[in-house]
N, C-alpha and C positions, 0 to 999 in steps of 0.2 A: 852491897849489890855491886855488880862492876857496872859501868855505863853500858856496856855490849848487852847487859841482861836486862836492863832498863829499857833500851832502846827495842830489844826482842819483844817485850811484854807489851809496850806501847803500840807497835805494828799489829800486835795479835786482838789488842780490844778495839781497833778502830774499826773492823769489819763486824765485830759484834756489836757495838755502839749504833752501827747504821743499820744492822737487821734488827736490832731491838725498836729504833726509831719507827721502821718501816713497820713491823708487826703491831706496834702503838698505833700509828695512823690509819691500819687496816683495822683495827678493833674499832676505834672513833668511828670510820666510816660504816661499818657494819651495824654499830650502836644507832647511828644517826638515821640509817635505812630502817632497821627493826623500830625505831621510834615511830617514822612515817607509816610504815604499815600499821603499827597501833592506833595511830590518831586516825587514819584514812581506812580503816577495818571494811568499813561499809562499800568502799569501792572496789575493794578485791573481790574477785570472783565472778561468777556470771551475776547478771541482773537479776534481784530478786521480783518474786512475783508480787503483786499488790500495788505496783506503782505505774504512773502514766508509761506510755510507749517515749521512749526517747525521740530525740530530733535525728533524723537519717534521710537519706535520698539515694538510691540505687536507680542505674538505669536498667530499663528492662529488654530483653531481646526484641521485643517489637518496635522499639524505637521509643518508647514512653519513660516518664518518670514517675517511681512511687516512693510515697514518704507517708507520714502519718495521717495526712489528709485522706488516704485511700483506704485507711484501714477503720473509719467511722462508720459505724451503721451495720460492720457485719464482724462475724466471728471470723477472723485470720489465724492461718495458721503459717507461720514463716520458717525455714530451714534454711541453716547456712550448711554450706556443703562444698568437696571438691572432687572433680573427677576422676582423682588418684585415691579417693578414699573408699575402702569396701565396704564399710558401713553404710555409708551414705548412699552406693549405688542402691543397696537392699532397702534402705529407707525410702530411697525416692520412687523405687517400685509401687511399695505401698502408698504413699502419698499421692502419686499417679491414679492409682485405683479407687484412694478416697474422695478424689476430686468428683468422681463420676458418680460417687454415692450420695452425695450433696449437692449434684448441679439442680439450679432451679431453688434453692434455699440461700438464705443469707448467709453463705460460708464462701470464704476464697482462701485459696493457697498460692503460695509464691516460693520458689526456691532460688536461694540467693546465694550465686556462685562466689566462692571464697580461695578460687584458685591463688589469683594475684601474679606473686612471684616475679614479678618485674616484668611481666606481660604488657604490652600497648593493649588499649581498649580493644582495637580491631582484632589483634591476636587472641585476645581470652575472648571476643563473641564468637569468633572462628573455632576456638577449641570449645567452647561449651554448645554451641549449633551443631556441632559434628558429632559430639558426645549426644547429645538429644536426639539427633535424628538417627544415630545408630541403635539407639536403645528404643527408638519409638517412643520418646516421652514426650508428652501433652501438659505435662505441668508448666504452667506461668514460669520463666524465669529470668532473674536480674542477674547483673554484674555488680559486684562490690569493690570498689577502689581501695577499701580498708577502712572508711570511714564509718560505714554501717557496721561492721566487724567492733570496732572500738566502742561504738556507742549502746552497742547491746552487749558488750563484754564477752565477747566469743572466745571459748577456749577450745576444748576438744570439740571435734565435728564426727558426726553430724551435731548441730546444737539448733534445738526446735523449740519454737515460742507458740504459745497460744495466747491470742489477743481477743479479749471480749469486743464486743460493739460498742463500747464505752472509752475504748481506746488504752484499757488497763492491761497490763500483762498478766495473765492469770496463770498461766503453767509455764515451767523452763524445764528442759531436757538437754542435758550434756550428753552425746552419746545416742546410741539407737534407740528409738521409742518404738513401741509397737502399735500398731493399726488400732487393736482394742482400747490401749489407753487414751488414745488420741479420740475417739469415737466419745466413749465416757467424757473427755473433757470438753469437747464440742457438743454433746448434746445437754449438758449441763449449763451452758450460755446460751442457748438456742431458746427464743420466747416459747 
């Protein structure tokens, strides 16, 4: 082989070797992520029913704070939603009606807004208040800065949870849930 041929082969192999190194590094990283997913499988996906309510705190539109202590002794329906979500709007209408059906009973509803998106707390509050006013919504509403969503492992919205008077998460719904389903779940938890 001539020197020029050897030199040509050497310059051809360098990018191949670099590419193979990049592919190997990517496979190692993917393997590590897969291992983490398998080891921590129970932490992926929505919060499973049967466990205690996680630590969280949200600010209500009336200026209060709402956390696990406010769930004690009542059946609680919490829904995570956003102003841009069509299924959320439909579910909020149902929840607004349902809260009136359970008026005077130990049942409470809270719509936790999940808009976020870099809005300041004042901007988020103004957006949600305008949305509620426009729709005539009377459902108690709170703003989430992302902490509650992470605690409840919210994925697709609407994301609705039914919590028993003992603070245990009893039912979790990803996506639109029907009023009839919530009525059944609430009824089984009432004394």
